[in-house]
C-alpha positions as a Markdown table, in Angstrom:
| # | Residue | x | y | z |
|---|---|---|---|---|
| 1 | Met | -32.9 | -13.1 | 11.6 |
| 2 | Thr | -31.6 | -9.7 | 12.8 |
| 3 | Thr | -30.7 | -7.1 | 10.2 |
| 4 | Val | -28.5 | -4.1 | 11.0 |
| 5 | Gly | -26.8 | -1.1 | 9.1 |
| 6 | Thr | -28.8 | 1.0 | 6.7 |
| 7 | Gly | -28.5 | 1.4 | 2.8 |
| 8 | Lys | -26.0 | -0.6 | 0.9 |
| 9 | Tyr | -24.4 | -1.4 | 4.0 |
| 10 | Thr | -27.4 | -3.7 | 5.5 |
| 11 | Tyr | -26.5 | -7.3 | 7.1 |
| 12 | Gln | -28.2 | -10.1 | 8.3 |
| 13 | Leu | -26.8 | -11.7 | 11.2 |
| 14 | Ile | -26.1 | -15.4 | 11.3 |
| 15 | Glu | -25.4 | -16.5 | 15.3 |
| 16 | Asn | -23.0 | -19.6 | 15.8 |
| 17 | Trp | -22.4 | -19.4 | 11.8 |
| 18 | Ala | -19.2 | -21.9 | 12.1 |
| 19 | Lys | -20.3 | -25.7 | 12.0 |
| 20 | Leu | -17.8 | -27.7 | 14.0 |
| 21 | Pro | -17.1 | -31.5 | 13.8 |
| 22 | Ala | -19.4 | -33.3 | 15.8 |
| 23 | Gly | -18.1 | -33.5 | 19.8 |
| 24 | Gln | -16.0 | -30.2 | 19.0 |
| 25 | Thr | -16.4 | -26.9 | 20.5 |
| 26 | Phe | -14.4 | -23.6 | 20.2 |
| 27 | Gly | -11.9 | -22.0 | 22.5 |
| 28 | Asn | -11.7 | -18.4 | 23.0 |
| 29 | Thr | -12.0 | -17.3 | 19.3 |
| 30 | Ser | -9.4 | -14.9 | 19.2 |
| 31 | Ala | -9.2 | -13.5 | 15.5 |
| 32 | Val | -10.6 | -14.7 | 11.9 |
| 33 | Thr | -9.5 | -13.9 | 8.5 |
| 34 | Thr | -10.2 | -15.2 | 5.0 |
| 35 | Asp | -8.1 | -16.2 | 1.9 |
| 36 | Ser | -8.4 | -15.6 | -1.9 |
| 37 | Arg | -10.8 | -18.7 | -2.2 |
| 38 | Asp | -13.0 | -17.2 | 0.6 |
| 39 | Arg | -12.3 | -20.1 | 3.2 |
| 40 | Val | -12.4 | -18.4 | 6.6 |
| 41 | Tyr | -9.6 | -19.2 | 9.1 |
| 42 | Val | -10.5 | -19.0 | 12.8 |
| 43 | Phe | -7.6 | -18.4 | 15.3 |
| 44 | Gln | -8.7 | -20.0 | 19.0 |
| 45 | Arg | -6.9 | -20.6 | 22.0 |
| 46 | Lys | -7.0 | -24.2 | 22.0 |
| 47 | Asp | -5.4 | -26.9 | 19.9 |
| 48 | Pro | -5.6 | -26.9 | 16.8 |
| 49 | Pro | -5.2 | -23.0 | 17.0 |
| 50 | Val | -6.2 | -22.5 | 13.0 |
| 51 | Met | -9.8 | -23.9 | 11.9 |
| 52 | Ile | -10.9 | -23.5 | 8.6 |
| 53 | Phe | -14.3 | -23.6 | 7.1 |
| 54 | Asp | -15.9 | -22.5 | 4.0 |
| 55 | Arg | -18.2 | -19.5 | 3.2 |
| 56 | Glu | -21.3 | -21.5 | 4.5 |
| 57 | Gly | -19.7 | -22.4 | 7.9 |
| 58 | Asn | -18.8 | -26.0 | 6.9 |
| 59 | Phe | -15.6 | -27.3 | 8.5 |
| 60 | Leu | -12.7 | -27.9 | 6.0 |
| 61 | Asp | -9.5 | -28.3 | 7.9 |
| 62 | Ser | -7.1 | -27.4 | 10.8 |
| 63 | Trp | -3.4 | -27.1 | 11.8 |
| 64 | Gly | -0.9 | -25.3 | 14.2 |
| 65 | Ala | -1.5 | -27.9 | 16.9 |
| 66 | Gly | 1.8 | -27.8 | 19.4 |
| 67 | Val | 3.0 | -24.6 | 17.1 |
| 68 | Ile | 1.3 | -21.8 | 18.8 |
| 69 | Thr | 0.9 | -20.9 | 22.4 |
| 70 | Asp | -1.2 | -18.3 | 22.9 |
| 71 | Pro | -2.9 | -17.2 | 19.8 |
| 72 | His | -3.9 | -13.5 | 19.1 |
| 73 | Gly | -4.1 | -11.7 | 15.8 |
| 74 | Ile | -4.3 | -13.4 | 12.4 |
| 75 | Cys | -4.6 | -12.0 | 8.9 |
| 76 | Ile | -4.2 | -13.5 | 5.2 |
| 77 | His | -2.6 | -11.3 | 2.3 |
| 78 | Asp | -1.7 | -12.9 | -0.9 |
| 79 | Asp | -2.5 | -16.3 | 0.6 |
| 80 | Ile | 0.2 | -16.0 | 3.2 |
| 81 | Val | -0.7 | -16.4 | 6.9 |
| 82 | Tyr | 0.4 | -13.6 | 9.6 |
| 83 | Val | -0.2 | -14.4 | 13.1 |
| 84 | Thr | 1.1 | -13.3 | 16.6 |
| 85 | Asp | 1.9 | -15.6 | 19.5 |
| 86 | Arg | 1.4 | -13.2 | 22.3 |
| 87 | Ser | 2.9 | -14.4 | 25.4 |
| 88 | Asp | 5.6 | -16.0 | 23.7 |
| 89 | Ser | 6.4 | -12.4 | 22.0 |
| 90 | Val | 6.9 | -13.7 | 18.4 |
| 91 | Ala | 5.2 | -13.0 | 15.2 |
| 92 | Leu | 5.1 | -15.6 | 12.7 |
| 93 | Lys | 4.3 | -16.2 | 8.7 |
| 94 | Phe | 2.8 | -19.5 | 7.4 |
| 95 | Thr | 1.5 | -21.1 | 4.2 |
| 96 | Leu | -2.1 | -21.7 | 4.0 |
| 97 | Glu | -1.2 | -25.1 | 5.1 |
| 98 | Gly | 0.4 | -24.3 | 8.1 |
| 99 | Lys | 4.0 | -24.8 | 6.8 |
| 100 | Pro | 6.3 | -22.3 | 8.8 |
| 101 | Leu | 7.7 | -19.5 | 6.6 |
| 102 | Gln | 9.6 | -17.1 | 9.2 |
| 103 | Ile | 9.6 | -16.0 | 12.5 |
| 104 | Leu | 10.0 | -12.5 | 14.2 |
| 105 | Gly | 11.4 | -12.4 | 17.7 |
| 106 | Asp | 12.9 | -15.2 | 20.1 |
| 107 | Arg | 10.2 | -17.2 | 21.8 |
| 108 | Gly | 9.9 | -16.2 | 25.6 |
| 109 | Val | 12.0 | -13.4 | 25.3 |
| 110 | His | 10.3 | -10.2 | 26.4 |
| 111 | Ser | 11.9 | -6.4 | 25.8 |
| 112 | Asp | 12.5 | -4.5 | 28.9 |
| 113 | Thr | 9.0 | -2.3 | 29.3 |
| 114 | Gly | 8.5 | -2.9 | 33.0 |
| 115 | Gly | 5.2 | -4.1 | 32.2 |
| 116 | Glu | 4.1 | -7.6 | 34.1 |
| 117 | Arg | 0.3 | -7.7 | 33.9 |
| 118 | Pro | -0.9 | -7.7 | 30.3 |
| 119 | Gly | -3.4 | -4.7 | 29.7 |
| 120 | Asp | -1.5 | -2.2 | 32.0 |
| 121 | Leu | 0.0 | 1.0 | 30.7 |
| 122 | Val | 3.2 | 0.3 | 30.8 |
| 123 | Pro | 6.2 | 2.2 | 32.7 |
| 124 | Arg | 8.3 | 2.6 | 29.3 |
| 125 | Ala | 8.4 | 1.5 | 25.6 |
| 126 | Ala | 10.9 | -1.0 | 24.4 |
| 127 | Gly | 12.0 | -2.8 | 21.3 |
| 128 | Pro | 10.4 | -5.9 | 20.0 |
| 129 | Phe | 8.4 | -7.8 | 21.6 |
| 130 | Asn | 6.3 | -7.9 | 24.7 |
| 131 | Tyr | 3.2 | -9.6 | 24.1 |
| 132 | Pro | 2.5 | -8.4 | 20.8 |
| 133 | Thr | -0.9 | -8.4 | 19.1 |
| 134 | Glu | -1.0 | -8.3 | 15.3 |
| 135 | Leu | 1.5 | -8.8 | 12.2 |
| 136 | Val | 0.6 | -7.4 | 8.8 |
| 137 | Pro | 2.3 | -6.9 | 5.6 |
| 138 | Ser | 2.4 | -3.7 | 3.6 |
| 139 | Pro | 2.5 | -2.9 | -0.2 |
| 140 | Ser | 6.4 | -2.1 | 0.2 |
| 141 | Gly | 7.0 | -5.5 | 1.2 |
| 142 | Asp | 7.7 | -4.2 | 4.9 |
| 143 | Leu | 6.2 | -5.9 | 7.8 |
| 144 | Tyr | 4.3 | -4.0 | 10.9 |
| 145 | Val | 3.5 | -5.5 | 14.2 |
| 146 | Ser | 1.3 | -3.8 | 17.0 |
| 147 | Asp | 3.2 | -4.6 | 20.1 |
| 148 | Gly | 0.6 | -3.9 | 22.8 |
| 149 | Tyr | -0.1 | -6.1 | 25.8 |
| 150 | Arg | 3.1 | -5.3 | 27.7 |
| 151 | Asn | 4.5 | -2.5 | 25.4 |
| 152 | Ala | 3.2 | 0.6 | 23.6 |
| 153 | Arg | 4.7 | 0.2 | 20.2 |
| 154 | Val | 4.4 | -0.2 | 16.6 |
| 155 | His | 7.6 | -1.9 | 14.8 |
| 156 | Arg | 8.3 | -1.8 | 11.3 |
| 157 | Phe | 10.4 | -4.5 | 9.7 |
| 158 | Ser | 11.9 | -5.4 | 6.2 |
| 159 | Gly | 10.6 | -8.2 | 4.3 |
| 160 | Asp | 13.6 | -10.3 | 5.2 |
| 161 | Gly | 13.0 | -9.5 | 9.1 |
| 162 | Gln | 15.4 | -6.6 | 9.9 |
| 163 | Leu | 14.0 | -3.9 | 12.1 |
| 164 | Ile | 13.8 | -0.8 | 10.6 |
| 165 | Ser | 12.2 | 1.4 | 12.9 |
| 166 | Ser | 9.7 | 1.9 | 16.1 |
| 167 | Trp | 7.3 | 4.4 | 17.3 |
| 168 | Gly | 5.2 | 5.1 | 20.3 |
| 169 | Glu | 5.2 | 5.6 | 24.1 |
| 170 | Pro | 2.9 | 5.0 | 27.0 |
| 171 | Gly | 0.2 | 7.6 | 27.4 |
| 172 | Lys | -3.1 | 8.2 | 27.6 |
| 173 | Glu | -3.9 | 11.7 | 25.6 |
| 174 | Gly | -1.2 | 12.8 | 23.1 |
| 175 | Pro | -0.4 | 11.6 | 19.3 |
| 176 | Asn | 1.9 | 8.9 | 19.2 |
| 177 | Gln | 1.0 | 7.8 | 22.9 |
| 178 | Phe | -0.4 | 4.1 | 23.1 |
| 179 | His | -2.2 | 2.1 | 26.0 |
| 180 | Leu | -2.5 | -1.3 | 24.2 |
| 181 | Pro | -2.3 | -1.0 | 20.7 |
| 182 | His | -4.3 | -3.9 | 19.5 |
| 183 | Ser | -4.7 | -4.2 | 16.1 |
| 184 | Ile | -3.0 | -2.7 | 12.9 |
| 185 | Leu | -3.7 | -2.1 | 9.0 |
| 186 | Val | -1.6 | -1.0 | 6.5 |
| 187 | Asp | -3.6 | 0.2 | 3.2 |
| 188 | Glu | -2.3 | 0.1 | -0.3 |
| 189 | Glu | -1.1 | 3.6 | -0.2 |
| 190 | Gly | 1.1 | 2.3 | 3.0 |
| 191 | Thr | -1.1 | 4.5 | 5.4 |
| 192 | Val | -0.9 | 2.8 | 8.7 |
| 193 | Phe | -4.0 | 2.4 | 11.0 |
| 194 | Val | -3.6 | 1.6 | 14.7 |
| 195 | Cys | -6.2 | 0.5 | 17.3 |
| 196 | Asp | -5.5 | 2.4 | 20.1 |
| 197 | Arg | -7.7 | 0.1 | 22.3 |
| 198 | Glu | -7.6 | 1.4 | 25.9 |
| 199 | Asn | -7.6 | 5.0 | 24.9 |
| 200 | Ser | -10.7 | 4.4 | 22.5 |
| 201 | Arg | -9.4 | 5.7 | 19.5 |
| 202 | Ile | -7.7 | 4.7 | 16.4 |
| 203 | Gln | -4.2 | 6.6 | 15.2 |
| 204 | Val | -3.3 | 7.2 | 11.8 |
| 205 | Phe | 0.4 | 7.3 | 10.7 |
| 206 | Ser | 2.5 | 7.3 | 7.6 |
| 207 | Ala | 4.3 | 4.5 | 6.4 |
| 208 | Asp | 7.5 | 5.6 | 8.3 |
| 209 | Gly | 5.6 | 6.4 | 11.6 |
| 210 | Gln | 4.7 | 10.1 | 11.2 |
| 211 | Phe | 1.6 | 10.8 | 13.0 |
| 212 | Arg | -1.4 | 12.2 | 10.8 |
| 213 | Glu | -4.8 | 12.2 | 12.6 |
| 214 | Met | -6.6 | 10.3 | 15.6 |
| 215 | Trp | -10.2 | 9.3 | 15.5 |
| 216 | Ser | -11.7 | 9.5 | 18.8 |
| 217 | Asp | -15.3 | 8.4 | 18.4 |
| 218 | Leu | -14.7 | 4.6 | 19.0 |
| 219 | Arg | -15.1 | 2.5 | 22.1 |
| 220 | Arg | -12.1 | 0.3 | 22.5 |
| 221 | Pro | -11.1 | -0.5 | 19.0 |
| 222 | Leu | -10.2 | -4.3 | 19.1 |
| 223 | Asp | -9.7 | -5.3 | 15.3 |
| 224 | Ile | -9.7 | -3.8 | 12.0 |
| 225 | Ser | -9.9 | -4.7 | 8.5 |
| 226 | Met | -10.5 | -3.4 | 4.9 |
| 227 | Asp | -12.9 | -4.6 | 2.3 |
| 228 | Ser | -12.1 | -4.0 | -1.7 |
| 229 | Asp | -13.7 | -0.6 | -1.8 |
| 230 | Gly | -11.6 | 0.8 | 0.7 |
| 231 | Val | -14.4 | 0.6 | 3.7 |
| 232 | Leu | -12.7 | 0.0 | 7.0 |
| 233 | Cys | -14.5 | -2.3 | 9.6 |
| 234 | Val | -13.8 | -1.9 | 13.2 |
| 235 | Ser | -15.0 | -4.3 | 15.9 |
| 236 | Glu | -15.5 | -2.3 | 19.4 |
| 237 | Gly | -15.7 | -3.6 | 23.1 |
| 238 | Ala | -18.3 | -2.1 | 25.5 |
| 239 | Val | -16.9 | 0.7 | 27.8 |
| 240 | Asp | -18.3 | 3.0 | 30.5 |
| 241 | Gly | -21.7 | 1.7 | 30.4 |
| 242 | Leu | -22.0 | 1.8 | 26.6 |
| 243 | Ser | -22.4 | -1.4 | 24.5 |
| 244 | Ala | -20.1 | -3.0 | 22.0 |
| 245 | Arg | -20.6 | -2.4 | 18.4 |
| 246 | Val | -19.4 | -2.4 | 14.9 |
| 247 | Ser | -18.1 | 0.4 | 12.8 |
| 248 | Leu | -17.8 | 0.9 | 8.9 |
| 249 | Leu | -15.6 | 4.0 | 8.6 |
| 250 | Asp | -14.1 | 5.8 | 5.4 |
| 251 | Lys | -10.4 | 6.3 | 5.4 |
| 252 | His | -10.8 | 9.7 | 6.9 |
| 253 | Gly | -12.7 | 8.0 | 9.9 |
| 254 | Asn | -16.3 | 9.1 | 8.8 |
| 255 | Val | -19.1 | 6.6 | 9.8 |
| 256 | Val | -20.6 | 4.7 | 6.9 |
| 257 | Ala | -22.7 | 2.3 | 9.0 |
| 258 | Arg | -22.7 | 1.5 | 12.7 |
| 259 | Trp | -24.7 | -0.8 | 15.0 |
| 260 | Asp | -24.7 | -2.3 | 18.5 |
| 261 | Ala | -23.3 | -5.8 | 18.5 |
| 262 | Asn | -21.7 | -8.3 | 20.6 |
| 263 | Ser | -18.0 | -7.7 | 21.6 |
| 264 | Ala | -15.7 | -9.4 | 18.9 |
| 265 | His | -12.1 | -9.6 | 19.8 |
| 266 | Gly | -11.4 | -10.1 | 16.4 |
| 267 | Ser | -13.4 | -9.5 | 13.1 |
| 268 | Trp | -12.8 | -9.3 | 9.3 |
| 269 | Ile | -14.5 | -7.8 | 6.4 |
| 270 | Asp | -14.1 | -10.2 | 3.1 |
| 271 | Ala | -14.0 | -9.7 | -0.3 |
| 272 | His | -18.1 | -9.9 | -0.5 |
| 273 | Gly | -18.4 | -7.3 | 2.4 |
| 274 | Asp | -19.5 | -10.0 | 4.7 |
| 275 | Ile | -18.1 | -9.4 | 8.3 |
| 276 | Tyr | -16.9 | -12.4 | 10.5 |
| 277 | Met | -17.0 | -12.2 | 14.3 |
| 278 | Ala | -14.7 | -14.1 | 16.5 |
| 279 | Leu | -16.6 | -13.5 | 19.8 |
| 280 | Gly | -13.9 | -14.4 | 22.0 |
| 281 | Ala | -14.6 | -15.6 | 25.7 |
| 282 | Met | -18.1 | -16.3 | 23.9 |
| 283 | Glu | -16.2 | -18.9 | 22.2 |
| 284 | Arg | -18.2 | -18.8 | 19.0 |
| 285 | Met | -18.3 | -17.5 | 15.5 |
| 286 | Asp | -20.9 | -14.8 | 14.2 |
| 287 | Lys | -21.4 | -13.7 | 10.5 |
| 288 | Tyr | -23.2 | -10.6 | 9.4 |
| 289 | Val | -24.1 | -11.3 | 5.5 |
| 290 | Arg | -24.4 | -8.3 | 3.5 |
| 291 | Gln | -27.4 | -7.3 | 1.8 |
| 292 | Gly | -27.1 | -4.3 | 0.0 |
């Protein structure tokens, strides 16, 4: 097996970790997350969109057929599932069994950013939503959405779905400028971390959207998650001839461990420190098992 990382952050790679039922294959594996029982939820771009496995990769269950058009981001917090349906421009909450709990946005209604081709730098920012990327909760109960493929904003909602504020403008250099905010995380202190993908940086904000700092030592950051010790796991994409990789960072952006890897559109670090990699167009799931 391939071994990567260093010290207590050493991992062994298991390729094609998930064991699908006979005759089945993955679609584009967009994202991945885990629940309180360490079950692994893979978000794929085919029906059924949610595939559930145990820690050893054995298939357990699935749900969501016909409910989600264009799977993008997924995370679980307190055993509530938070997802984005990208091209339908909605963000949704479900139970672990797939029962709908809440929807933000109106299906198929896109805000007026002037953007047409997903991933381009949009002419202007606008309200919710235009191809959103990820929905996450915060300790306050507020909800945050990165709105990225045809917008350049972060939106903050109350728990009952009322828009509180939005921030961000299209741009390539300055603070609070985004080119495809692709993933978002809010820690236990309310700090907001945003993967500003096409600007190859992470921007850090207060809970109310005040800019704090940016970390530029990154390559197209695709997804961000946090382990029980507060270590941030970022999957990065290839850029300018440089390979994709995984970076483990502290909350100040300092590198704890880093290695080259296949490009994971979605990734997740679980309560054990193991890392799951949703390899997107490669249509597979890999796992890094922590050894340290």
